[in-house]
Biopython code that builds the backbone (N, CA, C, O; Angstrom):
import numpy as np
from Bio.PDB.StructureBuilder import StructureBuilder

atoms = [
    (1, "MET", "N", (-31.436, 6.309, -30.410)),
    (1, "MET", "CA", (-31.236, 6.666, -31.815)),
    (1, "MET", "C", (-32.589, 7.119, -32.357)),
    (1, "MET", "O", (-33.542, 6.344, -32.279)),
    (2, "PRO", "N", (-32.730, 8.329, -32.903)),
    (2, "PRO", "CA", (-34.018, 8.785, -33.421)),
    (2, "PRO", "C", (-34.356, 8.126, -34.726)),
    (2, "PRO", "O", (-33.466, 7.820, -35.519)),
    (3, "ALA", "N", (-35.633, 7.900, -34.963)),
    (3, "ALA", "CA", (-36.097, 7.304, -36.177)),
    (3, "ALA", "C", (-36.072, 8.355, -37.272)),
    (3, "ALA", "O", (-36.327, 9.531, -37.012)),
    (4, "ILE", "N", (-35.766, 7.939, -38.497)),
    (4, "ILE", "CA", (-35.686, 8.816, -39.632)),
    (4, "ILE", "C", (-37.088, 9.203, -40.144)),
    (4, "ILE", "O", (-37.322, 10.346, -40.535)),
    (5, "ALA", "N", (-37.990, 8.250, -40.132)),
    (5, "ALA", "CA", (-39.341, 8.508, -40.635)),
    (5, "ALA", "C", (-40.313, 8.505, -39.501)),
    (5, "ALA", "O", (-40.082, 7.814, -38.509)),
    (6, "ALA", "N", (-41.402, 9.250, -39.595)),
    (6, "ALA", "CA", (-42.421, 9.336, -38.555)),
    (6, "ALA", "C", (-43.053, 7.973, -38.329)),
    (6, "ALA", "O", (-43.523, 7.688, -37.227)),
    (7, "GLN", "N", (-43.073, 7.150, -39.323)),
    (7, "GLN", "CA", (-43.746, 5.845, -39.228)),
    (7, "GLN", "C", (-42.830, 4.765, -38.631)),
    (7, "GLN", "O", (-43.267, 3.628, -38.453)),
    (8, "ALA", "N", (-41.585, 5.095, -38.323)),
    (8, "ALA", "CA", (-40.648, 4.107, -37.864)),
    (8, "ALA", "C", (-41.043, 3.540, -36.527)),
    (8, "ALA", "O", (-41.674, 4.227, -35.724)),
    (9, "GLN", "N", (-40.683, 2.296, -36.273)),
    (9, "GLN", "CA", (-41.047, 1.614, -35.019)),
    (9, "GLN", "C", (-39.770, 0.912, -34.493)),
    (9, "GLN", "O", (-38.836, 0.622, -35.241)),
    (10, "THR", "N", (-39.781, 0.661, -33.186)),
    (10, "THR", "CA", (-38.718, -0.118, -32.564)),
    (10, "THR", "C", (-39.215, -1.500, -32.392)),
    (10, "THR", "O", (-40.309, -1.710, -31.869)),
    (11, "VAL", "N", (-38.432, -2.470, -32.824)),
    (11, "VAL", "CA", (-38.847, -3.874, -32.758)),
    (11, "VAL", "C", (-37.617, -4.733, -32.375)),
    (11, "VAL", "O", (-36.484, -4.253, -32.372)),
    (12, "GLY", "N", (-37.878, -6.004, -32.058)),
    (12, "GLY", "CA", (-36.800, -6.928, -31.721)),
    (12, "GLY", "C", (-36.378, -7.709, -32.958)),
    (12, "GLY", "O", (-37.051, -7.672, -33.989)),
    (13, "VAL", "N", (-35.250, -8.422, -32.845)),
    (13, "VAL", "CA", (-34.766, -9.252, -33.924)),
    (13, "VAL", "C", (-34.149, -10.502, -33.351)),
    (13, "VAL", "O", (-33.555, -10.472, -32.273)),
    (14, "ALA", "N", (-34.287, -11.604, -34.068)),
    (14, "ALA", "CA", (-33.697, -12.867, -33.621)),
    (14, "ALA", "C", (-32.452, -13.101, -34.490)),
    (14, "ALA", "O", (-32.418, -12.715, -35.659)),
    (15, "ARG", "N", (-31.471, -13.713, -33.924)),
    (15, "ARG", "CA", (-30.249, -14.019, -34.665)),
    (15, "ARG", "C", (-30.388, -15.261, -35.485)),
    (15, "ARG", "O", (-31.070, -16.202, -35.079)),
    (16, "GLY", "N", (-29.741, -15.287, -36.665)),
    (16, "GLY", "CA", (-29.801, -16.466, -37.527)),
    (16, "GLY", "C", (-28.416, -16.779, -38.094)),
    (16, "GLY", "O", (-27.445, -16.063, -37.848)),
    (17, "GLY", "N", (-28.358, -17.829, -38.831)),
    (17, "GLY", "CA", (-27.066, -18.221, -39.485)),
    (17, "GLY", "C", (-26.810, -17.444, -40.766)),
    (17, "GLY", "O", (-27.725, -16.819, -41.303)),
    (18, "PRO", "N", (-25.602, -17.473, -41.252)),
    (18, "PRO", "CA", (-25.292, -16.739, -42.494)),
    (18, "PRO", "C", (-25.991, -17.332, -43.726)),
    (18, "PRO", "O", (-26.246, -18.534, -43.803)),
    (19, "VAL", "N", (-26.279, -16.479, -44.649)),
    (19, "VAL", "CA", (-26.949, -16.848, -45.885)),
    (19, "VAL", "C", (-26.177, -16.238, -47.044)),
    (19, "VAL", "O", (-25.765, -15.080, -46.974)),
    (20, "VAL", "N", (-25.977, -17.004, -48.107)),
    (20, "VAL", "CA", (-25.268, -16.474, -49.281)),
    (20, "VAL", "C", (-26.277, -16.221, -50.370)),
    (20, "VAL", "O", (-27.088, -17.082, -50.709)),
    (21, "VAL", "N", (-26.209, -14.987, -50.929)),
    (21, "VAL", "CA", (-27.128, -14.592, -52.000)),
    (21, "VAL", "C", (-26.369, -14.528, -53.335)),
    (21, "VAL", "O", (-25.315, -13.904, -53.458)),
    (22, "ASP", "N", (-26.952, -15.197, -54.310)),
    (22, "ASP", "CA", (-26.395, -15.069, -55.655)),
    (22, "ASP", "C", (-26.795, -13.674, -56.129)),
    (22, "ASP", "O", (-27.967, -13.304, -56.059)),
    (23, "GLU", "N", (-25.786, -12.875, -56.627)),
    (23, "GLU", "CA", (-26.059, -11.520, -57.038)),
    (23, "GLU", "C", (-27.137, -11.442, -58.104)),
    (23, "GLU", "O", (-27.812, -10.419, -58.223)),
    (24, "SER", "N", (-27.315, -12.524, -58.898)),
    (24, "SER", "CA", (-28.360, -12.502, -59.887)),
    (24, "SER", "C", (-29.766, -12.470, -59.308)),
    (24, "SER", "O", (-30.726, -12.137, -60.004)),
    (25, "GLU", "N", (-29.881, -12.812, -58.049)),
    (25, "GLU", "CA", (-31.194, -12.756, -57.349)),
    (25, "GLU", "C", (-31.318, -11.524, -56.500)),
    (25, "GLU", "O", (-32.418, -11.213, -56.044)),
    (26, "GLY", "N", (-30.263, -10.821, -56.270)),
    (26, "GLY", "CA", (-30.268, -9.635, -55.398)),
    (26, "GLY", "C", (-30.122, -8.360, -56.243)),
    (26, "GLY", "O", (-30.288, -8.391, -57.462)),
    (27, "ILE", "N", (-29.822, -7.283, -55.602)),
    (27, "ILE", "CA", (-29.559, -6.014, -56.262)),
    (27, "ILE", "C", (-28.082, -5.984, -56.648)),
    (27, "ILE", "O", (-27.217, -6.066, -55.776)),
    (28, "THR", "N", (-27.786, -5.871, -57.922)),
    (28, "THR", "CA", (-26.411, -5.854, -58.374)),
    (28, "THR", "C", (-25.741, -4.541, -58.017)),
    (28, "THR", "O", (-26.394, -3.544, -57.704)),
    (29, "VAL", "N", (-24.380, -4.573, -58.074)),
    (29, "VAL", "CA", (-23.596, -3.353, -57.807)),
    (29, "VAL", "C", (-24.038, -2.203, -58.714)),
    (29, "VAL", "O", (-24.155, -1.058, -58.276)),
    (30, "GLU", "N", (-24.286, -2.536, -60.009)),
    (30, "GLU", "CA", (-24.670, -1.516, -60.956)),
    (30, "GLU", "C", (-26.045, -0.893, -60.635)),
    (30, "GLU", "O", (-26.270, 0.292, -60.878)),
    (31, "GLN", "N", (-26.941, -1.700, -60.095)),
    (31, "GLN", "CA", (-28.288, -1.233, -59.794)),
    (31, "GLN", "C", (-28.417, -0.493, -58.469)),
    (31, "GLN", "O", (-29.431, 0.165, -58.235)),
    (32, "ARG", "N", (-27.445, -0.580, -57.623)),
    (32, "ARG", "CA", (-27.581, -0.033, -56.264)),
    (32, "ARG", "C", (-27.834, 1.481, -56.241)),
    (32, "ARG", "O", (-28.716, 1.906, -55.494)),
    (33, "PRO", "N", (-27.131, 2.320, -57.001)),
    (33, "PRO", "CA", (-27.482, 3.748, -56.946)),
    (33, "PRO", "C", (-28.932, 4.028, -57.309)),
    (33, "PRO", "O", (-29.603, 4.797, -56.620)),
    (34, "ALA", "N", (-29.430, 3.409, -58.393)),
    (34, "ALA", "CA", (-30.811, 3.622, -58.824)),
    (34, "ALA", "C", (-31.785, 3.038, -57.758)),
    (34, "ALA", "O", (-32.834, 3.630, -57.506)),
    (35, "PHE", "N", (-31.461, 1.942, -57.164)),
    (35, "PHE", "CA", (-32.328, 1.375, -56.135)),
    (35, "PHE", "C", (-32.413, 2.268, -54.924)),
    (35, "PHE", "O", (-33.495, 2.457, -54.370)),
    (36, "ARG", "N", (-31.268, 2.834, -54.491)),
    (36, "ARG", "CA", (-31.254, 3.766, -53.362)),
    (36, "ARG", "C", (-32.081, 5.000, -53.676)),
    (36, "ARG", "O", (-32.807, 5.491, -52.811)),
    (37, "GLU", "N", (-31.985, 5.514, -54.905)),
    (37, "GLU", "CA", (-32.809, 6.667, -55.334)),
    (37, "GLU", "C", (-34.299, 6.306, -55.266)),
    (37, "GLU", "O", (-35.117, 7.114, -54.826)),
    (38, "TYR", "N", (-34.634, 5.126, -55.691)),
    (38, "TYR", "CA", (-36.023, 4.622, -55.657)),
    (38, "TYR", "C", (-36.537, 4.630, -54.231)),
    (38, "TYR", "O", (-37.650, 5.091, -53.980)),
    (39, "ILE", "N", (-35.753, 4.130, -53.296)),
    (39, "ILE", "CA", (-36.122, 4.060, -51.866)),
    (39, "ILE", "C", (-36.406, 5.450, -51.337)),
    (39, "ILE", "O", (-37.416, 5.654, -50.663)),
    (40, "VAL", "N", (-35.526, 6.430, -51.628)),
    (40, "VAL", "CA", (-35.696, 7.798, -51.179)),
    (40, "VAL", "C", (-36.961, 8.392, -51.791)),
    (40, "VAL", "O", (-37.774, 8.984, -51.081)),
    (41, "ARG", "N", (-37.131, 8.240, -53.098)),
    (41, "ARG", "CA", (-38.320, 8.813, -53.817)),
    (41, "ARG", "C", (-39.633, 8.249, -53.295)),
    (41, "ARG", "O", (-40.629, 8.970, -53.229)),
    (42, "GLU", "N", (-39.653, 6.943, -52.915)),
    (42, "GLU", "CA", (-40.867, 6.311, -52.429)),
    (42, "GLU", "C", (-41.106, 6.584, -50.960)),
    (42, "GLU", "O", (-42.147, 6.225, -50.411)),
    (43, "ARG", "N", (-40.107, 7.238, -50.311)),
    (43, "ARG", "CA", (-40.232, 7.587, -48.861)),
    (43, "ARG", "C", (-40.537, 6.301, -48.029)),
    (43, "ARG", "O", (-41.441, 6.281, -47.194)),
    (44, "VAL", "N", (-39.783, 5.290, -48.283)),
    (44, "VAL", "CA", (-39.935, 4.057, -47.508)),
    (44, "VAL", "C", (-39.502, 4.316, -46.068)),
    (44, "VAL", "O", (-38.389, 4.786, -45.831)),
    (45, "PRO", "N", (-40.380, 4.010, -45.097)),
    (45, "PRO", "CA", (-40.007, 4.295, -43.705)),
    (45, "PRO", "C", (-38.890, 3.365, -43.236)),
    (45, "PRO", "O", (-38.761, 2.242, -43.723)),
    (46, "THR", "N", (-38.104, 3.831, -42.310)),
    (46, "THR", "CA", (-37.083, 3.001, -41.701)),
    (46, "THR", "C", (-37.565, 2.516, -40.363)),
    (46, "THR", "O", (-38.223, 3.252, -39.629)),
    (47, "TYR", "N", (-37.244, 1.280, -40.038)),
    (47, "TYR", "CA", (-37.628, 0.668, -38.791)),
    (47, "TYR", "C", (-36.367, 0.536, -37.924)),
    (47, "TYR", "O", (-35.284, 0.229, -38.423)),
    (48, "THR", "N", (-36.533, 0.772, -36.625)),
    (48, "THR", "CA", (-35.381, 0.711, -35.699)),
    (48, "THR", "C", (-35.430, -0.603, -34.940)),
    (48, "THR", "O", (-36.448, -0.956, -34.346)),
    (49, "ILE", "N", (-34.321, -1.318, -34.969)),
    (49, "ILE", "CA", (-34.191, -2.561, -34.206)),
    (49, "ILE", "C", (-32.958, -2.397, -33.335)),
    (49, "ILE", "O", (-32.062, -1.617, -33.657)),
    (50, "PRO", "N", (-32.913, -3.145, -32.216)),
    (50, "PRO", "CA", (-31.780, -2.992, -31.288)),
    (50, "PRO", "C", (-30.441, -3.622, -31.780)),
    (50, "PRO", "O", (-29.375, -3.212, -31.323)),
    (51, "ASP", "N", (-30.488, -4.584, -32.679)),
    (51, "ASP", "CA", (-29.315, -5.241, -33.096)),
    (51, "ASP", "C", (-28.763, -4.640, -34.388)),
    (51, "ASP", "O", (-29.442, -3.879, -35.078)),
    (52, "ARG", "N", (-27.500, -5.004, -34.704)),
    (52, "ARG", "CA", (-26.873, -4.589, -35.983)),
    (52, "ARG", "C", (-27.632, -5.264, -37.120)),
    (52, "ARG", "O", (-28.199, -6.347, -36.976)),
    (53, "VAL", "N", (-27.616, -4.577, -38.245)),
    (53, "VAL", "CA", (-28.271, -5.097, -39.431)),
    (53, "VAL", "C", (-27.206, -5.888, -40.247)),
    (53, "VAL", "O", (-26.338, -5.287, -40.880)),
    (54, "VAL", "N", (-27.284, -7.200, -40.221)),
    (54, "VAL", "CA", (-26.317, -8.026, -40.909)),
    (54, "VAL", "C", (-27.028, -9.199, -41.578)),
    (54, "VAL", "O", (-28.099, -9.639, -41.160)),
    (55, "VAL", "N", (-26.385, -9.679, -42.630)),
    (55, "VAL", "CA", (-26.938, -10.829, -43.348)),
    (55, "VAL", "C", (-27.047, -12.023, -42.368)),
    (55, "VAL", "O", (-26.117, -12.315, -41.615)),
    (56, "GLY", "N", (-28.154, -12.665, -42.401)),
    (56, "GLY", "CA", (-28.385, -13.801, -41.520)),
    (56, "GLY", "C", (-29.345, -13.519, -40.374)),
    (56, "GLY", "O", (-29.998, -14.435, -39.875)),
    (57, "ASN", "N", (-29.439, -12.264, -39.951)),
    (57, "ASN", "CA", (-30.386, -11.941, -38.909)),
    (57, "ASN", "C", (-31.781, -12.071, -39.415)),
    (57, "ASN", "O", (-32.007, -11.919, -40.616)),
    (58, "VAL", "N", (-32.749, -12.349, -38.545)),
    (58, "VAL", "CA", (-34.138, -12.533, -38.923)),
    (58, "VAL", "C", (-34.945, -11.339, -38.370)),
    (58, "VAL", "O", (-34.873, -11.018, -37.183)),
    (59, "LEU", "N", (-35.705, -10.701, -39.258)),
    (59, "LEU", "CA", (-36.561, -9.606, -38.836)),
    (59, "LEU", "C", (-37.827, -10.139, -38.165)),
    (59, "LEU", "O", (-38.306, -11.212, -38.532)),
    (60, "PRO", "N", (-38.365, -9.431, -37.215)),
    (60, "PRO", "CA", (-39.586, -9.903, -36.579)),
    (60, "PRO", "C", (-40.762, -9.810, -37.534)),
    (60, "PRO", "O", (-40.786, -8.974, -38.437)),
    (61, "GLU", "N", (-41.779, -10.722, -37.308)),
    (61, "GLU", "CA", (-42.972, -10.656, -38.179)),
    (61, "GLU", "C", (-43.826, -9.473, -37.882)),
    (61, "GLU", "O", (-44.448, -8.928, -38.794)),
    (62, "ALA", "N", (-43.888, -9.047, -36.652)),
    (62, "ALA", "CA", (-44.699, -7.877, -36.311)),
    (62, "ALA", "C", (-43.827, -6.648, -36.253)),
    (62, "ALA", "O", (-42.745, -6.654, -35.667)),
    (63, "GLY", "N", (-44.335, -5.563, -36.892)),
    (63, "GLY", "CA", (-43.677, -4.269, -36.725)),
    (63, "GLY", "C", (-42.779, -3.877, -37.846)),
    (63, "GLY", "O", (-42.370, -2.716, -37.882)),
    (64, "VAL", "N", (-42.423, -4.759, -38.793)),
    (64, "VAL", "CA", (-41.519, -4.451, -39.893)),
    (64, "VAL", "C", (-42.233, -4.828, -41.183)),
    (64, "VAL", "O", (-42.450, -6.009, -41.454)),
    (65, "MET", "N", (-42.594, -3.839, -41.971)),
    (65, "MET", "CA", (-43.193, -4.090, -43.306)),
    (65, "MET", "C", (-42.115, -4.401, -44.334)),
    (65, "MET", "O", (-41.033, -3.817, -44.287)),
    (66, "THR", "N", (-42.390, -5.299, -45.250)),
    (66, "THR", "CA", (-41.521, -5.524, -46.390)),
    (66, "THR", "C", (-42.282, -5.245, -47.672)),
    (66, "THR", "O", (-43.513, -5.271, -47.692)),
    (67, "TYR", "N", (-41.545, -4.979, -48.745)),
    (67, "TYR", "CA", (-42.142, -4.515, -50.001)),
    (67, "TYR", "C", (-41.585, -5.312, -51.167)),
    (67, "TYR", "O", (-40.462, -5.815, -51.115)),
    (68, "ASP", "N", (-42.385, -5.419, -52.218)),
    (68, "ASP", "CA", (-41.920, -6.059, -53.468)),
    (68, "ASP", "C", (-40.816, -5.239, -54.111)),
    (68, "ASP", "O", (-40.873, -4.010, -54.106)),
    (69, "VAL", "N", (-39.818, -5.904, -54.662)),
    (69, "VAL", "CA", (-38.764, -5.234, -55.403)),
    (69, "VAL", "C", (-39.341, -4.955, -56.811)),
    (69, "VAL", "O", (-39.834, -5.874, -57.465)),
    (70, "PRO", "N", (-39.282, -3.703, -57.274)),
    (70, "PRO", "CA", (-39.799, -3.389, -58.574)),
    (70, "PRO", "C", (-39.134, -4.233, -59.692)),
    (70, "PRO", "O", (-37.938, -4.519, -59.634)),
    (71, "GLN", "N", (-39.919, -4.617, -60.690)),
    (71, "GLN", "CA", (-39.426, -5.460, -61.784)),
    (71, "GLN", "C", (-38.233, -4.862, -62.471)),
    (71, "GLN", "O", (-37.366, -5.609, -62.925)),
    (72, "ARG", "N", (-38.137, -3.527, -62.576)),
    (72, "ARG", "CA", (-36.999, -2.923, -63.299)),
    (72, "ARG", "C", (-35.657, -3.245, -62.654)),
    (72, "ARG", "O", (-34.619, -3.039, -63.284)),
    (73, "PHE", "N", (-35.642, -3.737, -61.433)),
    (73, "PHE", "CA", (-34.403, -4.137, -60.798)),
    (73, "PHE", "C", (-34.175, -5.649, -60.970)),
    (73, "PHE", "O", (-33.277, -6.211, -60.343)),
    (74, "GLY", "N", (-34.961, -6.291, -61.793)),
    (74, "GLY", "CA", (-34.798, -7.713, -62.084)),
    (74, "GLY", "C", (-35.707, -8.545, -61.238)),
    (74, "GLY", "O", (-36.196, -8.121, -60.190)),
    (75, "ALA", "N", (-35.924, -9.765, -61.729)),
    (75, "ALA", "CA", (-36.783, -10.713, -60.978)),
    (75, "ALA", "C", (-35.985, -11.207, -59.778)),
    (75, "ALA", "O", (-34.846, -11.659, -59.895)),
    (76, "THR", "N", (-36.624, -11.104, -58.633)),
    (76, "THR", "CA", (-36.009, -11.577, -57.412)),
    (76, "THR", "C", (-37.025, -12.240, -56.549)),
    (76, "THR", "O", (-38.173, -11.798, -56.513)),
    (77, "PRO", "N", (-36.653, -13.309, -55.830)),
    (77, "PRO", "CA", (-37.615, -13.936, -54.921)),
    (77, "PRO", "C", (-37.734, -13.189, -53.587)),
    (77, "PRO", "O", (-38.532, -13.558, -52.727)),
    (78, "TYR", "N", (-36.925, -12.129, -53.430)),
    (78, "TYR", "CA", (-36.867, -11.448, -52.165)),
    (78, "TYR", "C", (-37.743, -10.187, -52.103)),
    (78, "TYR", "O", (-38.234, -9.703, -53.122)),
    (79, "ARG", "N", (-37.927, -9.660, -50.855)),
    (79, "ARG", "CA", (-38.599, -8.402, -50.649)),
    (79, "ARG", "C", (-37.593, -7.460, -49.949)),
    (79, "ARG", "O", (-36.532, -7.892, -49.496)),
    (80, "TYR", "N", (-37.949, -6.188, -49.875)),
    (80, "TYR", "CA", (-36.993, -5.274, -49.296)),
    (80, "TYR", "C", (-37.688, -4.459, -48.179)),
    (80, "TYR", "O", (-38.914, -4.380, -48.116)),
    (81, "THR", "N", (-36.880, -3.876, -47.327)),
    (81, "THR", "CA", (-37.286, -2.923, -46.299)),
    (81, "THR", "C", (-36.086, -2.120, -45.894)),
    (81, "THR", "O", (-34.967, -2.370, -46.341)),
    (82, "VAL", "N", (-36.332, -1.145, -45.038)),
    (82, "VAL", "CA", (-35.222, -0.279, -44.519)),
    (82, "VAL", "C", (-35.226, -0.441, -42.992)),
    (82, "VAL", "O", (-36.226, -0.184, -42.321)),
    (83, "VAL", "N", (-34.075, -0.874, -42.471)),
    (83, "VAL", "CA", (-33.924, -1.122, -41.019)),
    (83, "VAL", "C", (-32.688, -0.402, -40.558)),
    (83, "VAL", "O", (-31.608, -0.579, -41.122)),
    (84, "ASN", "N", (-32.844, 0.433, -39.503)),
    (84, "ASN", "CA", (-31.722, 1.213, -38.938)),
    (84, "ASN", "C", (-31.003, 2.007, -40.054)),
    (84, "ASN", "O", (-29.782, 2.161, -40.024)),
    (85, "GLY", "N", (-31.754, 2.489, -41.001)),
    (85, "GLY", "CA", (-31.223, 3.296, -42.075)),
    (85, "GLY", "C", (-30.589, 2.509, -43.211)),
    (85, "GLY", "O", (-30.120, 3.101, -44.183)),
    (86, "ALA", "N", (-30.565, 1.186, -43.107)),
    (86, "ALA", "CA", (-29.939, 0.354, -44.131)),
    (86, "ALA", "C", (-31.055, -0.349, -44.938)),
    (86, "ALA", "O", (-32.000, -0.896, -44.369)),
    (87, "THR", "N", (-30.919, -0.317, -46.257)),
    (87, "THR", "CA", (-31.864, -1.090, -47.114)),
    (87, "THR", "C", (-31.417, -2.485, -47.186)),
    (87, "THR", "O", (-30.247, -2.758, -47.456)),
    (88, "VAL", "N", (-32.343, -3.416, -46.943)),
    (88, "VAL", "CA", (-32.022, -4.858, -46.959)),
    (88, "VAL", "C", (-33.007, -5.635, -47.775)),
    (88, "VAL", "O", (-34.174, -5.260, -47.887)),
    (89, "LEU", "N", (-32.538, -6.728, -48.351)),
    (89, "LEU", "CA", (-33.433, -7.726, -49.012)),
    (89, "LEU", "C", (-33.623, -8.828, -48.010)),
    (89, "LEU", "O", (-32.691, -9.226, -47.311)),
    (90, "VAL", "N", (-34.852, -9.322, -47.946)),
    (90, "VAL", "CA", (-35.191, -10.367, -47.026)),
    (90, "VAL", "C", (-35.910, -11.501, -47.733)),
    (90, "VAL", "O", (-36.635, -11.279, -48.703)),
    (91, "GLU", "N", (-35.704, -12.736, -47.239)),
    (91, "GLU", "CA", (-36.423, -13.880, -47.746)),
    (91, "GLU", "C", (-37.817, -13.805, -47.142)),
    (91, "GLU", "O", (-37.959, -13.773, -45.920)),
    (92, "PRO", "N", (-38.864, -13.776, -47.994)),
    (92, "PRO", "CA", (-40.199, -13.486, -47.455)),
    (92, "PRO", "C", (-40.726, -14.421, -46.406)),
    (92, "PRO", "O", (-41.388, -13.969, -45.472)),
    (93, "ARG", "N", (-40.458, -15.736, -46.515)),
    (93, "ARG", "CA", (-41.052, -16.670, -45.565)),
    (93, "ARG", "C", (-40.352, -16.641, -44.215)),
    (93, "ARG", "O", (-40.995, -16.627, -43.165)),
    (94, "SER", "N", (-39.024, -16.634, -44.258)),
    (94, "SER", "CA", (-38.259, -16.679, -43.004)),
    (94, "SER", "C", (-37.987, -15.285, -42.490)),
    (94, "SER", "O", (-37.707, -15.131, -41.302)),
    (95, "ARG", "N", (-38.055, -14.256, -43.326)),
    (95, "ARG", "CA", (-37.751, -12.855, -42.997)),
    (95, "ARG", "C", (-36.265, -12.713, -42.647)),
    (95, "ARG", "O", (-35.886, -11.757, -41.970)),
    (96, "ARG", "N", (-35.440, -13.622, -43.084)),
    (96, "ARG", "CA", (-33.968, -13.556, -42.921)),
    (96, "ARG", "C", (-33.398, -12.576, -43.872)),
    (96, "ARG", "O", (-33.738, -12.591, -45.055)),
    (97, "ILE", "N", (-32.501, -11.680, -43.378)),
    (97, "ILE", "CA", (-31.798, -10.746, -44.207)),
    (97, "ILE", "C", (-30.823, -11.516, -45.110)),
    (97, "ILE", "O", (-29.980, -12.270, -44.624)),
    (98, "VAL", "N", (-30.950, -11.316, -46.427)),
    (98, "VAL", "CA", (-30.069, -12.014, -47.364)),
    (98, "VAL", "C", (-29.106, -11.056, -48.086)),
    (98, "VAL", "O", (-28.128, -11.497, -48.689)),
    (99, "GLN", "N", (-29.382, -9.766, -48.021)),
    (99, "GLN", "CA", (-28.460, -8.821, -48.606)),
    (99, "GLN", "C", (-28.683, -7.431, -47.982)),
    (99, "GLN", "O", (-29.815, -6.971, -47.834)),
    (100, "VAL", "N", (-27.563, -6.780, -47.624)),
    (100, "VAL", "CA", (-27.609, -5.402, -47.195)),
    (100, "VAL", "C", (-27.146, -4.579, -48.411)),
    (100, "VAL", "O", (-26.012, -4.712, -48.871)),
    (101, "VAL", "N", (-28.042, -3.736, -48.913)),
    (101, "VAL", "CA", (-27.796, -2.974, -50.148)),
    (101, "VAL", "C", (-27.014, -1.713, -49.748)),
    (101, "VAL", "O", (-27.591, -0.766, -49.214)),
    (102, "GLU", "N", (-25.684, -1.707, -50.013)),
    (102, "GLU", "CA", (-24.851, -0.606, -49.600)),
    (102, "GLU", "C", (-24.551, 0.325, -50.748)),
    (102, "GLU", "O", (-23.850, 1.321, -50.569)),
]
sb = StructureBuilder()
sb.init_structure("model")
sb.init_model(0)
sb.init_chain("A")
sb.init_seg("    ")
for serial, (resi, resn, name, xyz) in enumerate(atoms, 1):
    if name == "N":
        sb.init_residue(resn, " ", resi, " ")
    sb.init_atom(name, np.array(xyz, "f"), 0.0, 1.0, " ", f" {name:<3s}", serial, name[0])
structure = sb.get_structure()
């Protein structure tokens, strides 16, 4: 699978248990179009991993950068990144995917 951005990297991922995210802490349905536009405008690189991108999987510490969610999308304890073309929110300490922003 070709990488979308020149900066993309292939990395591994560990499996984890499911996590439930309160929508008030994540990106709401109403915010998703604007958040996707923000990701495109900022040219956030996508990282390629061998596994499916699903809630509960843990991203590796090396090779995948995460970024602060801008305040205009609400206060959230999570960070975001783009993996296999999907924008995800991750818990910063564990790097566990808590939301796939569709």
